TIDOTOR-69304 format. One record per residue (C-alpha): residue number from 1; x, y, z. Coordinates in pm, 1 decimal. Layout:
  pavex         X         Y         Z
    NUM         X         Y         Z
...
# end
This chain:
  pavex         X         Y         Z
      1    9713.5    5542.1   -2226.9
      2    9765.2    5667.6   -2603.7
      3    9474.3    5474.4   -2678.8
      4    9297.8    5677.4   -2423.2
      5    9387.0    6006.1   -2570.0
      6    9331.9    5897.2   -2946.8
      7    8963.4    5780.7   -2820.9
      8    8893.6    6111.6   -2625.2
      9    9010.5    6352.3   -2902.8
     10    8799.0    6517.9   -3161.9
     11    8791.3    6359.5   -3487.4
     12    8972.4    6611.9   -3669.7
     13    8786.2    6479.4   -3997.7
     14    8456.5    6526.7   -3786.3
     15    8405.6    6940.5   -3685.7
     16    8075.1    6835.2   -3542.4
     17    8218.3    6799.7   -3228.2
     18    8305.6    7190.1   -3198.8
     19    7990.5    7294.8   -3289.6
     20    7843.1    7075.7   -2988.8
     21    8059.8    7235.3   -2773.6
     22    7975.6    7573.5   -2859.9
     23    7587.2    7526.7   -2803.5
     24    7613.6    7395.4   -2462.5
     25    7831.0    7711.3   -2370.5
     26    7518.7    7895.0   -2528.7
     27    7282.4    7700.1   -2313.8
     28    7446.0    7761.2   -1981.0
     29    7487.2    8138.6   -2047.9
     30    7097.2    8170.7   -2119.4
     31    7002.2    7966.0   -1802.1
     32    7217.7    8192.7   -1567.9
     33    7052.3    8531.9   -1735.6
     34    6719.1    8391.4   -1679.7
     35    6799.9    8260.9   -1300.0
     36    6918.3    8632.0   -1278.0
     37    6619.5    8757.4   -1413.3
     38    6403.2    8610.4   -1168.2
     39    6586.5    8730.4    -885.8
     40    6564.7    9038.8    -997.4
     41    6195.0    8979.4   -1054.5
     42    6162.6    8833.0    -696.0
     43    6411.8    9106.9    -541.3
     44    6204.9    9347.4    -709.3
     45    5860.8    9218.6    -589.0
     46    6025.5    9191.8    -230.4
     47    6087.3    9576.7    -260.3
     48    5758.9    9671.0    -372.6
     49    5601.9    9443.4    -117.6
     50    5758.1    9602.3     137.7
     51    5742.5    9963.5      56.1
     52    5389.5    9865.7      13.3
     53    5355.5    9720.4     336.8
     54    5599.1    9913.1     524.4
     55    5455.2    9955.4     915.8
     56    5089.7    9857.7     744.1
     57    4851.3    9526.1     785.2
     58    4967.9    9320.1     443.3
     59    4723.2    9217.8     199.2
     60    4475.5    8960.4     267.3
     61    4479.7    8976.4     634.4
     62    4123.8    9046.5     793.1
     63    3978.9    9096.2    1153.7
     64    3646.2    8965.9    1254.0
     65    3549.4    8991.0     838.4
     66    3699.5    9356.6     812.0
     67    3971.0    9369.2     561.8
     68    4269.9    9596.5     748.2
     69    4504.9    9511.5     415.8
     70    4740.0    9800.8     349.1
     71    4612.2    9988.8     694.3
     72    4853.6   10131.2     916.0
     73    4862.9   10070.3    1303.8
     74    4615.6   10363.2    1373.7
     75    4405.4   10361.9    1084.1
     76    4317.3    9977.4    1164.8
     77    4226.1   10045.1    1532.2
     78    4018.1   10334.2    1413.3
     79    3827.3   10092.2    1176.0
     80    3767.6    9838.6    1411.4
     81    3680.2   10114.2    1676.9
     82    3454.6   10218.5    1426.4
     83    3301.5    9909.1    1401.5
     84    3243.7    9809.1    1755.2
     85    3045.1   10130.8    1784.5
     86    2868.0   10042.0    1529.3
     87    2812.7    9723.1    1692.7
     88    2725.2    9829.4    2002.0
     89    2406.8   10010.8    1884.9
     90    2259.1    9654.2    1694.8
     91    2076.0    9442.6    1923.1
     92    2083.1    9069.1    1896.0
     93    1714.6    8977.1    1894.0
     94    1593.9    8662.2    2088.3
     95    1264.4    8511.0    2005.8
     96    1050.1    8227.1    2154.6
     97     728.9    8162.2    1973.9
     98     502.9    8535.1    1966.8
     99     763.7    8666.4    2206.9
    100    1084.7    8880.2    2200.2
    101    1327.4    9026.7    2357.0
    102    1642.7    9239.4    2244.8
    103    1994.1    9225.7    2407.5
    104    2256.9    9490.7    2372.5
    105    2622.3    9447.4    2362.7
    106    2668.3    9664.3    2642.2
    107    2414.7    9497.7    2835.7
    108    2623.8    9173.9    2852.4
    109    2940.8    9385.9    2913.3
    110    3059.9    9274.5    2592.8
    111    3406.5    9437.7    2571.4
    112    3716.7    9390.1    2280.3
    113    4023.5    9438.5    2261.5
    114    4106.3    9621.6    1965.6
    115    4485.4    9689.4    2005.4
    116    4562.7    9326.0    2019.5
    117    4354.6    9239.7    1738.0
    118    4530.2    9464.4    1548.6
    119    4876.1    9371.2    1660.5
    120    4822.7    9043.8    1605.6
    121    4706.0    9152.2    1221.5
    122    5038.6    9337.7    1155.9
    123    5258.7    9045.0    1311.9
    124    5070.3    8787.3    1026.5
    125    5340.7    8858.2     800.3
    126    5611.3    8917.2    1034.1
    127    5635.7    8630.7    1317.2
    128    5870.4    8427.7    1130.8
    129    6239.5    8452.6     960.0
    130    6316.3    8609.4     638.6
    131    6213.5    8297.1     428.8
    132    5924.1    8261.1     655.8
    133    5738.6    8597.7     637.1
    134    5854.1    8560.9     246.3
    135    5687.4    8279.1     168.8
    136    5368.3    8423.5     411.2
    137    5361.7    8721.2     215.4
    138    5358.0    8573.3    -119.9
    139    5080.5    8288.3     -17.7
    140    4840.3    8635.8     147.9
    141    4793.7    8724.0    -224.8
    142    4632.2    8427.0    -280.7
    143    4468.6    8316.8      46.9
    144    4289.7    8545.2     289.3
    145    4331.8    8508.2     691.5
    146    4078.1    8628.5     888.3
    147    4157.4    8661.8    1250.6
    148    3901.6    8694.2    1552.5
    149    3845.1    8998.2    1724.8
    150    3955.6    8933.3    2092.5
    151    3667.1    9002.3    2334.0
    152    3483.2    8908.8    2668.1
    153    3147.8    8899.7    2784.3
    154    3028.0    8980.4    3163.0
    155    2895.1    8642.5    3220.2
    156    2713.4    8704.2    3512.8
    157    2524.5    8999.8    3341.4
    158    2440.9    8750.8    3036.3
    159    2317.5    8497.0    3311.1
    160    2102.2    8751.8    3471.8
    161    1967.9    8870.2    3130.3
    162    1876.1    8510.5    3044.0
    163    1745.6    8435.7    3364.0
    164    1465.9    8679.6    3313.7
    165    1375.9    8508.6    2992.5
    166    1378.7    8204.3    3146.2
    167    1157.2    8390.1    3398.8
    168     873.2    8423.1    3126.4
    169     920.5    8082.5    2958.5
    170    1000.4    7846.4    3186.0
    171     717.7    7604.9    3307.8
    172     871.8    7405.5    3565.4
    173     763.4    7006.5    3655.2
    174     555.6    6934.8    3848.2
    175     669.9    6668.5    4130.1
    176     426.9    6363.1    4203.2
    177     305.9    6364.4    4557.4
    178      46.5    6268.5    4787.1
    179    -246.5    6499.3    4913.9
    180    -432.7    6478.2    5207.7
    181    -816.7    6518.6    5201.1
    182    -951.5    6474.8    5524.4
    183    -820.9    6129.4    5645.2
    184    -790.5    5995.4    5291.7
    185    -467.3    6038.0    5073.8
    186    -468.5    6058.5    4714.8
    187    -188.4    6047.1    4480.3
    188     -57.3    6353.6    4238.6
    189      46.0    6276.8    3909.3
    190     414.1    6413.3    3751.8
    191     405.0    6624.3    3525.2
    192     718.5    6735.0    3273.4
    193     864.2    7075.6    3212.6
    194     980.1    7266.0    2943.2
    195    1274.3    7505.8    3038.7
    196    1514.0    7774.2    2899.9
    197    1832.0    7577.8    2815.1
    198    2048.0    7837.4    2983.8
    199    2383.9    7657.9    2948.8
    200    2337.0    7633.4    2520.5
    201    2140.8    7983.9    2494.5
    202    2485.0    8153.6    2696.7
    203    2717.8    7991.6    2465.8
    204    2522.4    8115.0    2129.6
    205    2499.1    8451.9    2274.0
    206    2842.2    8513.6    2379.4
    207    2943.9    8360.4    1999.4
    208    2715.9    8586.9    1852.4
    209    2790.6    8876.3    2095.1
    210    3176.7    8839.4    2004.1
    211    3142.7    8803.1    1644.5
    212    3037.7    9179.7    1580.7
    213    2688.2    9056.0    1444.7
    214    2363.3    9110.9    1475.8
    215    2134.3    8870.6    1439.8
    216    1836.7    8668.2    1531.6
    217    1851.7    8398.4    1803.1
    218    1576.4    8144.2    1876.6
    219    1561.3    8050.6    2245.7
    220    1658.0    7694.9    2285.7
    221    1377.1    7516.1    2536.1
    222    1407.1    7170.6    2680.1
    223    1232.2    6934.1    2883.4
    224    1249.4    6917.4    3226.1
    225    1160.6    6586.7    3412.9
    226    1032.5    6591.9    3759.0
    227    1250.0    6479.0    4062.3
    228     967.0    6244.5    4216.0
    229     709.5    6033.0    3966.6
    230     423.5    5850.6    4096.1
    231     565.5    5522.2    4094.8
    232     821.3    5643.4    4309.7
    233     594.4    5735.7    4593.5
    234     443.6    5388.8    4640.3
    235     621.3    5337.5    4961.8
    236     518.3    5699.0    5042.3
    237     165.9    5594.6    5015.1
    238     178.2    5277.5    5236.8
    239     360.2    5426.3    5457.4
    240     118.3    5733.3    5513.5
    241    -191.0    5493.9    5534.5
    242     -45.3    5337.3    5830.4
    243      61.8    5661.5    6021.6
    244    -312.8    5764.2    6018.6
    245    -425.6    5438.4    6078.7
    246    -509.6    5509.0    6427.6
    247    -470.6    5778.5    6751.1
    248    -124.8    5829.2    6894.1
    249    -104.9    5910.2    7251.7
    250     193.7    6173.5    7370.1
    251     323.1    6092.8    7767.3
    252     493.1    6304.3    7950.2
    253     545.7    6146.0    8304.7
    254     168.1    6135.3    8422.4
    255      70.0    6373.2    8165.8
    256    -134.7    6208.2    7857.2
    257    -255.0    6388.2    7542.6
    258    -428.4    6188.5    7217.1
    259    -377.6    6302.1    6897.5
    260    -685.7    6176.9    6718.1
    261    -707.0    6057.7    6324.7
    262    -818.3    6391.3    6193.7
    263    -527.0    6554.5    6381.1
    264    -260.0    6354.0    6281.7
    265    -376.1    6372.2    5899.0
    266    -362.2    6776.4    5968.3
    267     -23.1    6804.1    6091.1
    268     113.5    6513.6    5825.1
    269     388.9    6682.8    5621.1
    270     622.4    6568.8    5337.1
    271     947.3    6572.1    5277.0
    272    1220.6    6458.2    5035.4
    273    1498.0    6196.5    5072.3
    274    1741.5    6005.8    4808.2
    275    1669.4    5673.0    4804.5
    276    1888.2    5438.0    4560.3
    277    1961.1    5746.2    4413.7
    278    1598.6    5876.1    4327.1
    279    1447.4    6161.5    4525.9
    280    1162.4    6011.4    4752.6
    281     883.2    6127.5    4930.9
    282     877.6    6053.6    5315.7
    283     571.1    6155.4    5543.2
    284     651.8    6295.4    5879.5
    285     528.6    6517.1    6125.5
    286     741.9    6844.6    6110.4
    287     781.1    7075.2    6443.3
    288     648.8    7362.7    6191.4
    289     362.8    7224.2    6111.8
    290     283.6    7106.8    6472.1
    291     360.1    7432.4    6652.1
    292      -9.3    7529.8    6731.7
    293     -65.9    7202.7    6948.5
    294     285.3    7216.0    7066.8
    295     217.4    7540.4    7177.8
    296     -87.8    7454.5    7398.7
    297      88.7    7119.9    7558.1
    298     434.0    7364.9    7615.3
    299     322.5    7571.0    7951.0
    300     220.2    7205.9    8130.2
    301     592.0    7029.6    8016.4
    302     810.5    7364.5    8090.5
    303     991.9    7359.9    8420.6
    304    1131.8    7726.2    8498.4
    305    1516.2    7743.8    8564.9
    306    1625.1    7813.6    8917.8
    307    1861.0    8123.1    8929.6
    308    2189.8    8060.3    9112.2
    309    2168.4    8274.1    9450.1
    310    2346.0    8359.4    9747.6
    311    2337.1    8271.1   10097.5
    312    2522.6    8382.6   10398.2
    313    2531.9    8352.6   10768.5
    314    2619.5    8718.4   10809.4
    315    3032.6    8662.2   10818.2
    316    3043.8    8468.7   10495.6
    317    2874.5    8433.3   10131.5
    318    2847.4    8137.0    9965.8
    319    2667.4    8020.4    9634.6
    320    2317.2    7848.4    9652.8
    321    2346.5    7609.1    9282.5
    322    2126.8    7675.7    9038.4
    323    1858.4    7434.6    8902.2
    324    1816.7    7388.6    8481.3
    325    1469.8    7383.7    8362.7
    326    1293.5    7210.5    8090.5
    327    1098.6    7299.1    7752.1
    328     935.9    7086.1    7521.6
    329    1179.7    7006.7    7217.8
    330     931.3    7076.5    6924.2
    331    1144.5    6916.0    6649.6
    332    1247.4    6576.6    6878.7
    333     898.1    6565.0    6988.0
    334     773.0    6519.8    6614.4
    335    1016.9    6286.9    6540.3
    336     885.3    6079.3    6838.4
    337     538.8    6138.2    6729.0
    338     647.8    6013.8    6359.5
    339     818.9    5708.5    6482.8
    340     503.3    5613.2    6686.3
    341     280.6    5651.7    6382.8
    342     475.9    5370.2    6184.7
    343     356.5    5118.7    6419.2
    344      10.1    4955.4    6377.3
    345     -10.1    4885.9    6789.7
    346     119.4    5075.7    7092.7
    347      97.1    5417.6    6896.5
    348     270.9    5578.7    7207.8
    349     546.5    5855.5    7199.7
    350     723.8    6015.7    7442.0
    351     772.4    6374.8    7485.8
    352    1122.3    6510.9    7412.5
    353    1231.3    6804.6    7644.8
    354    1563.2    7048.1    7625.5
    355    1778.8    7172.7    7932.3
    356    1695.6    7539.2    7983.2
    357    1998.6    7686.2    8171.8
    358    1884.3    7954.4    8439.2
    359    1957.2    8343.8    8355.1
    360    2247.0    8329.1    8634.1
    361    2432.2    7953.8    8622.4
    362    2612.8    7837.6    8911.1
    363    2950.1    7865.1    8741.2
    364    2870.2    8245.2    8624.9
    365    2798.1    8282.4    8996.8
    366    3109.1    8121.2    9160.3
    367    3323.7    8321.0    8935.4
    368    3174.6    8646.4    9058.0
    369    3403.8    8622.0    9354.2
    370    3091.2    8728.1    9634.6
    371    3205.8    8523.4    9954.9
    372    3349.1    8791.1   10199.2
    373    3160.9    9076.9   10418.0
    374    3248.8    9387.6   10342.8
    375    3051.6    9582.0   10541.3
    376    2749.9    9555.8   10745.0
    377    2520.3    9845.5   10916.0
    378    2179.4    9842.1   11139.3
    379    1926.3   10116.5   11233.8
    380    1654.7   10053.9   11433.3
    381    1310.2   10306.6   11496.5
    382     995.0   10167.4   11629.0
    383     755.1   10413.5   11454.0
    384     419.0   10374.7   11337.5
    385     265.3   10019.0   11187.4
    386     212.9   10170.7   10837.4
    387     597.2   10335.5   10863.6
    388     714.3    9961.4   10954.1
    389     532.0    9832.9   10663.5
    390     724.4   10083.2   10452.6
    391    1068.5   10050.4   10555.8
    392     983.5    9647.7   10549.3
    393     869.5    9652.6   10173.9
    394    1142.0    9915.0   10055.8
    395    1426.1    9670.5   10210.2
    396    1277.4    9406.0   10011.4
    397    1262.8    9625.6    9700.2
    398    1662.4    9732.6    9757.1
    399    1782.0    9407.1    9853.9
    400    1954.9    9141.5    9686.5
    401    2087.9    9315.2    9413.2
    402    2440.3    9211.6    9236.4
    403    2637.1    9483.5    9154.8
    404    2924.3    9449.4    8863.3
    405    3267.9    9630.3    8866.8
    406    3220.9    9950.2    8784.5
    407    2817.2    9926.8    8828.9
    408    2638.7   10207.7    8998.8
    409    2358.8   10137.4    9295.6
    410    2073.6   10430.6    9209.6
    411    1835.0   10361.1    9538.2
    412    1573.1   10566.7    9409.7
    413    1533.9   10376.6    9062.2
    414    1606.1   10034.5    9218.9
    415    1269.7   10087.7    9494.8
    416    1057.9   10191.5    9263.9
    417     753.6   10436.5    9283.0
    418     600.9   10449.1    9631.4
    419     219.9   10365.2    9533.0
    420     -61.6   10147.7    9724.6
    421     -47.8    9911.0    9445.8
    422     282.0    9837.8    9546.5
    423     211.8    9789.0    9919.3
    424     319.7   10129.9   10026.5
    425     116.1   10277.0   10340.8
    426      40.6   10655.8   10451.4
    427     304.6   10738.7   10723.2
    428     476.5   11058.9   10855.0
    429     719.2   11204.4   10587.5
    430     898.2   11546.3   10588.1
    431     680.8   11762.4   10300.6
    432     817.8   12102.1   10342.7
    433    1070.7   12295.5   10589.6
    434    1006.6   12175.4   10911.8
    435     684.3   12039.5   10821.1
    436     512.3   11618.9   10851.5
    437     256.0   11496.5   10662.3
    438     140.0   11132.3   10608.1
    439     220.0   11051.7   10277.1
    440     306.9   10728.3   10063.2
    441     610.5   10558.2   10141.6
    442     636.6   10764.9   10507.1
    443     959.6   10653.5   10663.1
    444    1181.2   10472.4   10391.6
    445    1436.1   10673.8   10481.2
    446    1561.4   10453.6   10735.5
    447    1642.4   10181.2   10493.0
    448    1833.8   10463.1   10240.3
    449    2044.1   10559.5   10558.8
    450    2134.4   10244.8   10668.9
    451    2214.3   10128.3   10327.7
    452    2423.6   10418.6   10300.3
    453    2615.0   10367.1   10612.5
    454    2724.5    9982.3   10502.4
    455    2829.7   10118.1   10143.4
    456    3027.5   10389.9   10364.2
    457    3141.3   10139.5   10607.5
    458    3247.0    9918.5   10279.9
    459    3463.6   10225.2   10168.3
    460    3269.4   10203.3    9802.5
    461    3308.6   10536.7    9609.5
    462    2978.8   10729.5    9696.4
    463    2825.6   10930.8    9434.2
    464    2546.1   11111.8    9553.9
    465    2404.4   11122.1    9917.7
    466    2176.9   11420.5   10089.1
    467    2083.4   11466.8   10440.8
    468    1735.6   11520.5   10574.9
    469    1612.0   11900.9   10617.8
    470    1519.6   11823.7   10946.2
    471    1771.0   11701.5   11215.4
    472    1694.2   11326.3   11317.6
    473    1790.3   11221.5   11650.6
    474    1794.2   10842.0   11582.7
    475    2008.3   10824.2   11261.3
    476    2379.8   10856.5   11317.9
    477    2522.4   11212.2   11350.8
    478    2600.8   11316.7   10987.8
    479    2531.3   10978.7   10828.2
    480    2166.8   11032.3   10751.2
    481    2065.1   10992.5   10374.6
    482    1704.2   11097.7   10231.1
    483    1569.6   10994.3    9903.8
    484    1270.9   11173.3    9754.6
    485    1115.5   11041.2    9420.7
    486    1272.9   11214.5    9119.9
    487    1484.4   11412.4    9384.1
    488    1742.3   11341.9    9622.0
    489    1883.3   11014.5    9596.8
    490    2182.6   10792.4    9732.1
    491    2394.6   10667.0    9445.8
    492    2704.2   10459.6    9473.7
    493    2941.5   10295.8    9279.2
    494    3118.1    9931.1    9316.7
    495    3461.2   10032.2    9272.8
    496    3613.1    9679.9    9330.4
    497    3742.9    9423.0    9094.9
    498    3477.4    9170.2    9164.8
    499    3113.4    9177.0    9202.2
    500    2942.1    9278.8    9549.5
    501    2601.8    9125.6    9650.0
    502    2366.3    9351.3    9869.1
    503    2184.1    9205.0   10117.6
    504    1921.7    9373.4   10349.3
    505    1669.1    9222.2   10612.3
    506    1395.1    9438.9   10841.5
    507    1121.0    9348.9   11017.1
    508     994.0    9704.5   11014.6
    509    1175.3    9858.2   11285.9
    510    1531.8    9674.8   11333.5
    511    1673.6    9707.0   10951.7
    512    2036.7    9574.6   10795.3
    513    2152.8    9581.2   10515.2
    514    2543.1    9365.2   10437.9
    515    2748.9    9382.5   10163.7
    516    2919.0    9106.0   10043.6
    517    3221.6    9061.3    9795.8
    518    3595.2    8973.0    9765.9
    519    3750.2    9168.6   10017.3
    520    4081.4    9382.0    9884.5
    521    4180.1    9481.6   10245.9
    522    4030.7    9820.8   10221.6
    523    4056.7   10021.5   10542.4
    524    3816.1   10272.4   10654.2
    525    3861.6   10562.6   10872.5
    526    3656.3   10879.7   10954.5
    527    3596.6   11195.3   11215.6
    528    3258.3   11330.0   11302.3
    529    3323.4   11731.4   11378.0
    530    3092.3   11906.5   11628.2
    531    2796.8   12106.5   11513.0
    532    2895.2   12408.7   11386.1
    533    2722.2   12752.9   11221.4
    534    2492.6   12706.1   11501.6
    535    2198.9   12945.8   11468.4
    536    1914.3   12976.0   11756.4
    537    1594.0   12871.7   11709.9
    538    1322.9   13120.6   11687.3
    539     963.9   13171.7   11729.6
    540     701.6   13278.2   11492.9
    541     333.9   13362.9   11677.8
    542      30.8   13345.5   11440.1
    543    -293.9   13523.8   11558.8
    544    -621.6   13282.5   11558.0
    545    -923.6   13509.5   11588.7
    546   -1165.0   13186.2   11596.4
    547    -987.6   13062.6   11891.5
    548    -971.7   13204.6   12274.6
    549    -721.4   13387.6   12368.8
    550    -636.9   13060.0   12610.8
    551    -604.0   12826.0   12317.0
    552    -249.1   12761.3   12159.5
    553    -102.9   12518.4   11926.6
    554     247.9   12457.7   11794.5
    555     226.5   12442.5   11426.7
    556     577.3   12366.8   11348.1
    557     819.6   12268.2   11651.4
    558    1133.6   12420.0   11431.6
    559    1454.9   12364.4   11451.4
    560    1820.3   12524.6   11541.5
    561    2009.6   12565.0   11221.1
    562    2371.2   12415.5   11230.3
    563    2595.5   12190.9   11032.6
    564    2835.4   11885.5   11063.8
    565    3108.2   11760.9   10877.7
    566    3220.4   11342.9   10853.0
    567    3578.1   11314.7   10678.0
    568    3613.0   10941.1   10528.2
    569    3975.6   10805.0   10422.2
    570    3971.9   10489.1   10253.2
    571    4301.4   10291.9   10189.6
    572    4444.3    9998.4   10078.9
    573    4685.3    9764.7   10284.8
    574    4947.1    9934.8   10091.7
    575    4880.3   10268.0   10174.2
    576    4713.3   10341.2    9839.1
    577    4430.4   10617.2    9913.7
    578    4135.6   10536.6    9728.0
    579    3907.2   10808.7    9834.7
    580    3916.6   11093.2   10052.9
    581    3545.5   11235.0   10097.2
    582    3408.1   11526.4   10319.4
    583    3022.8   11463.4   10356.0
    584    2888.5   11821.9   10522.0
    585    2536.3   11835.8   10678.0
    586    2358.3   12135.5   10694.1
    587    2026.6   12174.3   10870.5
    588    1823.3   12512.8   10824.5
    589    1703.0   12714.7   11081.2
    590    1365.8   12658.9   11125.7
    591    1144.8   12877.0   11291.3
    592     911.3   12752.4   11577.5
    593     521.7   12861.8   11467.7
    594     280.4   12864.1   11707.4
    595     -64.3   12944.5   11650.7
    596    -304.1   13147.0   11950.5
    597    -634.1   13256.1   11987.0
    598    -729.9   13634.3   12009.9
    599   -1109.6   13553.6   12080.5
    600   -1261.9   13665.4   12418.8
    601   -1453.5   13351.5   12423.0
    602   -1411.8   13135.9   12747.0
    603   -1380.5   12771.6   12569.9
    604   -1050.0   12614.1   12647.5
    605    -878.8   12375.7   12448.7
    606    -546.1   12194.3   12487.7
    607    -240.1   12304.5   12339.2
    608     -81.7   12094.9   12079.5
    609     267.0   12017.9   11918.1
    610     368.8   11856.2   11618.4
    611     652.0   11582.5   11663.4
    612     929.3   11525.4   11403.0
    613     996.3   11194.0   11230.9
    614    1184.7   10994.1   10950.2
# end
C-alpha cells in the first residue's frame, strides 16, 4: 500500500504535475462556456423562429408551387383563392393537327379544397413532437416542401367534353364483311381505325387541371383494329353460298310457298357471333328483313281465336269455352328458313305459329260468375212486317251484352243509329202529340220495354226510364219504356257484385230478355196504382172547304189525360233494402182532331181514323 501511495503522488521535485491539472480545469470551463453559448444561440433561434412564424406558414412551405412562407392562415387562403380564380380563366388548349379545342377548368367541374391545403401547410412544422418539429423547422430553411392543392374534376363532364373531340377525330375501323350483289357474294376487306385514347387524355387533363397551370395538350390517338377481319369470314362465305344455292319451300299443312334464289339472296342478313373468342359473321334470315314476305302470307296462316261465350237453357247459364287462335311467328319461321337453307337437298321449312288467346278466355268467363237466371220478361205484339223486322234486329243489337259490376247499360248507345244501312225499315212511330208516322226503327220500343221489365224484376238499379207520350195498352201498365235517338233513354246499372249477361231473343212478334248472373237472393215486390188525375178527352173540329159536308176524317184520335204509379221495393234475404223506387207514368190529354168538309159538293168519301202504335 505504501508503494501504491508513493507512485501516485506528485513528485515534489517535479512541479509540472501541478501545471497539467490547472490546464485541465481551464479546458473544462471553456467547453462548458461553449456549450452554453450554443444552447443560448439555439434557444434564441427557436424563440426567433417561434415569433416569426407564430400562427403562420413556416418558411420553405409552398402549395402547388405558390410560396406561402410567413403567411397567416387567412393570407394563405386569400393567396390561393386568387391563384385558383386566375386559373379558372386560363383555358387548357388541346390540339390535333390543325384542330384546336379549349377547356376551362369550370367546364370540367374543377373544384379545389383551399382550406384543406392551407391547413396541411400550417401543419408541416407542427405535426410532430417538440424535437421532431424543431428538426423539421431547421430543415425547411434549406429544403423546400411543395404540397399539392387537393381538388377534384367532374369526370362525367370531362368525359362528355372528350367525347365531343372524339366525335370529330375518331375514324372507326371497318369490319370485314360480306356483300350480296344479286345472287353473288362479295368479300369486303377490313380497315383499321384511329380513335382518341380517351382514358389517357382524361388522365392527362385531370392532372393538368389540378396543377393550376394552363398549358397545351396534344390529343393522344391510337389505332383501333376491327372486330372482324377478312380471314374470320371464310366459313360465313361458304355458308352463305350454300344458303343461296337453290329455292326453299315453306310449308303450312296443305299450303306451300316457294322462295326463289333471288328472294333468298335479298332476304339474307348477317349477325355476329363469338367463335373461339373471335367475332365471326353468321349469315341468317331475320324476321325484320323478311317482314314483307311474312306480311303477305300471314293472313293465310292465321286462325282467328274464338272468344269464350255463354249459353243457357232459360233457367241456368254456362260458359262455352273459347278457342285459341294462331298467328304466324315471324322470328321462328325465319329461323326455320335459315335451318333449311343450310341444306343442299330437301330444302323445306315448316311455318312456325304462335298461340293467340281470345279477348275473353274460358278462365276469364268462368270467373265472371254468370250462372243463375236473375229475371226474364216477354212481350208479344204482331204489328206490321216492317215493324217486326225493326224489333228483331234491335233485339240482336241490344242482346248478348256483359256488364261488369257497377257498369251501366245504355240502350240508345248500345243499339246505335236507326238507319236503312243497318237494316231498319219504315214503320209507325210517335212523332208528336198523338201523332204517328212511318219512321226508320218504328216499333223498337217493344225491345226497350221488354228489357226494362227484365231489369225491373232482376232488382237492378234503374237510372233512367220514360213512358211513351201515348198510352199503349199492349204494354204492362206503368212499365213501358220509350227510347228516342238522343232523347229519352233506358239506362240501368249492374249493382250486383258479379258480372251479368243480358240475352234477348225475338222473331219480331214475341220478344224475350233474360238476365243471368250470380243470385244474391234479392227479392222484388211492386204495386201498381189505378189511373189518377184523369182528364177527359176533348174534341177539336177542323174545317176543310175542299171536302163536302158529308165528309169527315179523324186526324188524331187523341186520348184522355191520366197518370199511374208503380212502386218497387228490392230487398236482400237479411231484410236490407237495396232500392225503393217510384215510377210515375204521365200521359197528357190529347184532343181528338176531326177534319170535316164544308163544301156543298155531293161527292161522298169514307170517314177515316188513325190508330195508335208503338
